C-alpha positions as CSV (number, residue, x, y, z in Angstrom):
1,X,36.8,-18.4,91.7
2,X,34.0,-19.8,94.0
3,X,33.9,-23.6,94.3
4,X,30.3,-25.1,94.8
5,X,31.6,-27.8,97.1
6,X,34.7,-29.1,98.9
7,X,35.9,-32.6,99.4
8,X,37.1,-33.3,102.9
9,X,39.0,-36.1,104.6
10,X,36.7,-37.0,107.5
11,X,38.3,-38.8,110.4
12,X,35.5,-39.0,113.0
13,X,32.1,-37.7,114.0
14,X,31.7,-36.0,117.3
15,X,28.4,-35.1,119.0
16,X,28.8,-32.9,122.0
17,X,31.8,-34.5,123.8
18,X,31.2,-38.0,122.5
19,X,32.9,-39.5,119.4
20,X,30.6,-41.9,117.5
21,X,31.8,-45.4,117.0
22,X,32.1,-45.3,113.2
23,X,34.7,-47.1,111.2
24,X,37.0,-44.6,109.4
25,X,36.7,-46.5,106.1
26,X,33.1,-45.3,105.7
27,X,34.5,-41.8,104.9
28,X,37.2,-42.9,102.4
29,X,36.7,-41.7,98.8
30,X,35.7,-44.3,96.3
31,X,32.7,-45.9,94.6
32,X,29.6,-44.2,96.2
33,X,31.8,-43.2,99.2
34,X,33.4,-40.1,100.4
35,X,32.5,-36.8,102.1
36,X,31.5,-33.5,100.5
37,X,30.8,-30.3,102.4
38,X,28.4,-28.0,100.5
39,X,27.9,-24.7,102.1
40,X,24.9,-23.9,99.9
41,X,22.5,-26.7,101.2
42,X,20.7,-27.4,104.4
43,X,20.5,-31.2,103.7
44,X,22.9,-33.9,104.9
45,X,23.1,-37.3,103.3
46,X,24.5,-39.9,105.6
47,X,25.1,-43.7,105.1
48,X,23.1,-45.8,107.4
49,X,26.2,-46.8,109.4
50,X,26.7,-43.1,110.2
51,X,23.0,-42.1,110.5
52,X,22.1,-44.7,113.1
53,X,24.5,-43.7,115.8
54,X,24.2,-40.0,114.9
55,X,20.4,-40.0,115.4
56,X,20.5,-41.6,118.9
């Protein structure tokens, strides 16, 4: 059976050799929170607190 998406427990975001300074509670599952990896899409939706340091 093929699953359309997978929930993962993210701990950090690393770009190159640098880990971004992002609080781990951003990734906890809950109301409008959490992380899903969908191998069938090219889009990524990131909360502002993740996007800002990621885009720099």
